[in-house]
C-alpha positions in Angstrom: -13.0 4.8 -21.5 -14.1 3.9 -17.9 -17.0 1.4 -17.5 -19.2 1.0 -14.6 -16.9 -1.4 -12.7 -16.1 0.7 -9.7 -15.4 -1.8 -7.0 -14.8 1.0 -4.4 -18.5 1.7 -4.1 -19.3 -2.0 -3.4 -17.1 -2.2 -0.2 -18.8 -2.4 3.2 -17.7 0.5 5.3 -15.5 1.0 7.1 -13.1 -1.1 5.1 -9.4 -1.8 5.7 -6.8 -1.7 2.8 -3.3 -3.0 2.7 -1.6 0.3 1.7 1.2 0.2 -1.0 4.7 -0.2 0.3 7.8 -0.5 -2.0 9.6 -3.8 -1.5 7.0 -5.1 0.9 3.5 -5.5 -0.5 4.3 -8.4 -2.8 2.1 -11.4 -3.5 3.1 -13.5 -0.5 2.5 -10.6 2.0 -0.7 -9.6 0.3 -2.0 -13.2 0.7 -1.0 -13.1 4.4 -2.9 -9.9 5.0 -5.9 -11.2 3.0 -6.1 -14.2 5.3 -6.5 -11.8 8.3 -9.2 -9.7 6.6 -7.7 -7.1 4.3 -10.5 -5.7 2.2 -8.3 -4.2 -0.5 -4.8 -5.1 -1.6 -2.3 -2.7 -3.2 0.8 -3.7 -5.2 4.2 -2.4 -4.6 4.9 0.9 -6.4 5.6 0.3 -10.1 7.6 2.7 -12.3 5.9 3.8 -15.5 9.3 4.3 -17.0 10.2 0.7 -16.3 6.9 -0.4 -17.8 7.9 1.6 -21.0 11.5 0.5 -21.4 11.9 -2.9 -19.5 8.3 -4.1 -18.8 8.9 -7.8 -18.1 10.6 -7.5 -14.7 7.9 -5.1 -13.5 5.0 -7.1 -14.9 6.5 -10.1 -13.1 6.6 -8.1 -9.9 3.0 -7.1 -10.3 1.5 -10.6 -11.0 -1.0 -11.8 -8.5 -3.0 -14.9 -7.5 -6.6 -14.8 -8.5 -7.5 -14.9 -4.8 -5.9 -11.4 -4.4 -9.0 -9.3 -4.9 -9.8 -6.5 -5.0 -6.2 -5.7 -6.3 -4.9 -2.2 -7.0 -1.7 -1.5 -8.9 0.0 1.6 -7.9 2.1 3.5 -10.4 4.7 6.3 -10.0 6.5 8.5 -12.5 6.6 12.0 -13.7 5.5 11.9 -17.4 1.9 11.6 -18.5 2.8 9.8 -21.7 4.3 7.0 -19.8 1.3 6.8 -17.5 -0.9 6.4 -20.6 1.2 3.5 -21.8 1.6 1.9 -18.4 -2.2 2.1 -17.8 -3.0 0.3 -21.1 -0.3 -2.4 -20.3 -1.4 -3.0 -16.7 -5.1 -3.2 -17.7 -4.4 -5.8 -20.5 -1.6 -7.8 -18.9 -2.3 -7.8 -15.1 -6.0 -7.2 -15.1 -6.3 -5.7 -11.6 -9.4 -4.2 -10.1 -8.0 -0.6 -10.1 -5.0 1.6 -10.8 -3.6 4.0 -8.2 -1.2 6.9 -8.8 1.4 7.8 -6.2 1.6 11.4 -5.1 2.7 10.5 -1.6 6.1 8.9 -1.6 8.6 11.0 0.3 11.7 8.9 -0.4 14.6 11.0 -1.8 15.3 8.6 -4.7 11.7 9.0 -5.9 11.8 12.8 -5.4 14.9 13.1 -7.6 12.9 11.5 -10.4 10.3 14.2 -10.1 7.8 11.6 -8.9 5.8 10.7 -5.7 5.0 13.4 -3.2 6.9 16.2 -5.1 4.2 16.1 -7.8 1.8 17.7 -5.3 3.9 20.9 -5.9 3.0 20.6 -9.6 -0.7 20.1 -9.6 -1.2 20.9 -13.3 1.3 18.2 -14.2 -0.3 15.9 -11.7 -3.7 16.6 -13.3 -2.3 15.7 -16.8 -1.0 12.4 -15.3 -4.3 11.6 -13.8 -6.2 12.4 -17.0 -3.8 10.3 -19.1 -4.3 7.4 -16.8 -8.1 7.7 -16.7 -8.3 8.0 -20.5 -6.3 4.8 -21.1 -8.0 2.3 -18.8 -11.5 1.2 -18.1 -10.5 0.5 -14.4 -11.3 2.9 -11.5 -8.4 5.3 -10.9 -7.5 6.3 -7.4 -4.7 8.5 -6.0 -2.6 8.5 -2.8 -1.4 11.8 -1.4 0.4 13.4 1.6 -1.3 16.0 3.8 1.2 18.6 2.6 4.3 19.0 0.4 6.3 22.1 1.1 3.9 25.0 0.4 1.1 22.9 -1.2 -1.4 21.2 1.1 -3.8 18.5 0.0 -6.8 20.9 -0.2 -5.0 23.1 -2.7 -4.0 20.1 -4.7 -7.5 18.7 -4.7 -8.8 22.2 -5.8 -6.9 21.6 -9.1 -7.4 17.9 -9.7 -10.6 17.2 -7.8 -12.9 17.7 -10.8 -11.4 14.5 -12.6 -13.1 11.2 -12.4 -11.0 10.0 -9.4 -12.9 7.2 -7.6 -10.8 7.0 -4.4 -8.4 9.0 -2.4 -5.9 7.8 0.3 -4.4 10.6 2.3 -1.3 10.0 4.4 -1.7 12.3 7.4 1.9 13.5 7.5 3.8 16.0 5.5 6.5 15.0 3.0 9.0 16.4 5.4 7.8 14.2 8.3 8.3 11.1 6.2 7.0 8.1 8.1 7.0 9.3 11.7 5.4 12.1 13.8 1.9 13.2 14.5 -1.0 12.8 12.0 -3.2 15.7 10.9 -6.6 14.1 11.1 -8.4 17.4 10.9 -6.9 18.1 7.5 -7.9 14.7 6.2 -11.5 15.4 7.3 -11.4 18.7 5.4 -10.7 16.8 2.1 -14.4 15.9 2.1 -15.1 19.6 1.0 -12.9 19.0 -2.1 -13.5 15.3 -3.0 -16.7 13.3 -3.1 -15.3 9.9 -3.9 -14.2 7.1 -1.5 -11.9 8.5 1.2 -9.2 6.6 3.1 -7.0 7.8 5.9 -3.4 6.5 6.3 -0.6 6.8 8.8 0.0 6.0 12.5 -2.4 3.0 12.8 -0.9 0.3 15.0 -4.0 -0.9 17.0 -7.8 -1.1 17.0 -7.8 2.0 19.3 -5.8 3.9 16.6 -8.1 2.7 13.8 -11.3 3.6 15.7 -9.9 7.1 16.5 -8.8 7.9 13.0 -12.1 6.8 11.5 -14.1 8.8 14.1 -12.0 12.0 13.7 -11.7 11.9 9.8 -15.0 10.5 8.8 -13.1 8.4 6.3 -14.8 5.5 4.5 -11.8 3.2 5.2 -8.2 3.0 6.3 -4.9 2.2 4.6 -2.8 0.1 7.0 1.0 0.2 6.4 3.7 0.2 9.0 1.3 -1.3 11.5 1.1 -4.6 9.6 4.9 -5.2 9.3 5.4 -8.4 11.2 1.8 -8.3 12.1 -0.6 -9.1 9.3 -3.2 -10.0 11.9 -3.7 -6.3 12.6 -6.5 -6.5 10.1 -8.2 -9.0 12.3 -7.7 -6.9 15.4 -9.1 -3.6 13.9 -12.2 -5.4 12.7 -13.1 -7.2 15.9 -13.5 -6.1 19.5 -11.6 -8.9 21.2 -8.8 -10.7 19.5 -6.5 -12.8 21.8 -2.8 -11.9 21.7 -0.8 -14.2 19.6 1.4 -16.6 21.5 5.2 -17.0 20.6 4.3 -20.3 18.9 1.5 -18.7 16.8 3.8 -15.9 15.7 6.5 -18.4 14.7 3.8 -20.5 12.8 2.6 -17.3 11.0 6.1 -16.2 10.1 6.9 -19.7 8.7 3.6 -19.8 6.7 4.7 -16.4 5.1 8.1 -17.8 4.4 6.6 -20.9 2.8 4.5 -18.7 0.5 7.6 -16.8 -0.5 9.4 -20.0 -1.3 6.4 -21.3 -3.3 5.7 -18.1 -5.2 9.1 -16.5 -5.6 11.4 -19.4 -5.0 14.3 -19.8 -2.6 15.9 -16.5 -3.9 13.0 -14.7 -2.3 14.2 -15.7 1.2 16.7 -12.9 1.1 13.9 -10.4 0.9 12.0 -12.4 3.5 14.7 -11.7 6.1 13.2 -8.3 6.9 9.7 -9.7 7.4 11.1 -12.5 9.7 12.8 -9.9 11.8 9.7 -7.8 12.0 7.7 -10.8 13.3 10.0 -10.9 16.3 8.9 -7.6 17.7 7.8 -8.2 21.3 9.1 -11.8 21.4 11.3 -12.8 24.2 14.9 -13.2 23.0 14.1 -11.2 19.8 17.6 -9.8 19.5 19.3 -13.3 19.3 16.6 -14.6 17.0 17.1 -11.7 14.6 20.8 -12.4 14.5 20.0 -15.8 13.0 17.1 -14.6 10.8 19.1 -11.9 9.1 21.4 -14.7 7.8 18.6 -16.9 6.4 19.4 -18.2 2.9 16.5 -20.7 2.4 13.2 -21.9 3.9 15.0 -24.6 5.9 17.1 -22.0 7.6 14.0 -20.1 8.7 12.4 -23.3 9.9 15.5 -24.2 11.9 15.8 -20.7 13.5 12.1 -20.7 14.5 11.9 -24.3 15.7 10.3 -24.4 19.1 
């Protein structure tokens, strides 16, 4: 069912993607990252089960502004029949530029559903899920994996699923057991080239331009997925793309944080300010008096509260 609309091959290399993060990569944050140079934007993880049984709330979560392009919706679940339904629905209702399948989430709640990273231990089921997705959309399908899940590493996984029409692969360089901390296995990411000839992205442990350059050099990846490094620092995209970017002043950081908060208010409404609290606290990293500021920001109820807390 796939047409020749593979945006992945049109990206200049290296490119830098905002990697999917549950509860974080919503429309306001995607727009902030886009402003600083993100080349690809991923949605939050969306449950295929939710899209089957209670689709409206999830479809609302996945809505994007037309400026948010290329936009990739990431799905998670454990049953191929629900991926088939979700792929059709997302293609018709959301009209993103691509669909991604999560085989990398290590969170226990997701594991208990038989979804995310644990699916790497069931490569035949994973293959059925990928096939069902590809067969029910004309959008390019990509996948996100871990370097290893228990006894199965990414190379063994790709040996089973790699013959499918997967357009892009993002590999998080940690094992499922490591979660979101610890060393990154860059050599293993590089070896995926022997099993996959689509667009390759490396993910994990990228907090600076030096990190980005090293990961690109040691993996030979076409691009990077930035995640934890952009929390409270969407301008990391600007930094990794340029040689010299001046450090943001206290005033600039406050202005960026308030711009983000304003987007949340305008797109989500004042109720979105409760979710914005964590972002506001992340923006305070490295700011003098951050501890006291966070005490105020964690109690923010509306945009005016944030504006008052960050008044210079």
